C-alpha angles and dihedrals in degrees: 000000000000119000115257119246123242090255092051091051091047091050092049091053094047091047088054090052095250112150116237125177117241115266108270121259132187089262092055099051125077113281113257133206095240140017095255092054090047091051092050091049090052091048091051091047091049092050091050090049091051091051091050090049092052092047093050093044093051090048089051092051093050092048090052090050096050113123138151106280112255124238091265091055090050089049089052090053094049093048093047093049091048101041106014138267093284090060091051093049091047089055089048091049091051089064093063139047094236117115096221136044118179149166119221130190121213112231112172108298094346135082110213121199115238097177135354132187120202121192088210091055092224126151110278109263115240092236090062094050095070124011128186107241092228094060098040130094085224089076088073091050090054092045101044105021094251142021125203128179126154093187116019092187090073097035110110091198088071099048107142094015111135092227098046105129091007098075093034108178122036130166116172143162132189127258114219133193119239088258091059093256115144112249105172142280143296115210150167115213142165142180088233130061111277130170125215120212122227088246093056092044090054089048091050089053090049091053091048089056094056104031101079097084089055092060099064112193087324090211 
């Protein structure tokens, strides 16, 4: 699924009746003493506008996806409350072929692992404990509301990415707070090619909608 352009996201928001400020121009930013200062002010205003667009668009996507959790999602909640989040994620991981299933929390420019299940039951590698946002596949989840690739080596969207063909399969969705604030991501991933069925993708989204209360402050 190709990433939407800024204009496409803006049009989707406007079509849904969501207010979005006009893109900033030199005339709309505070007057500056010199051209360089004016250019910097415009750049800052444009960056802030882009961030607001991404926040509103992700909120819009999650609102569109809201649904009553299915029985399997309720079962996940009950198991996790009874036996812990790791038990719930292990049950979730058993439904797919992927080696790993994990929850990450966004903290600034880092994604910090809260819980990770590994089918091989090996010690969690250090590089999966804390991942820079800019080199993670999760960045696309947070930007576009999902990211799915069964084989990153052949995925043109990832051309030039340092982990293309290294982290091969990745299927992730965002986790939101009840207020619509982005919390992090829930994902299946593997170092080998792995598909994800539509049924399991829908289930992953359903779990992402109910998992936040299980995470506490996740500090």
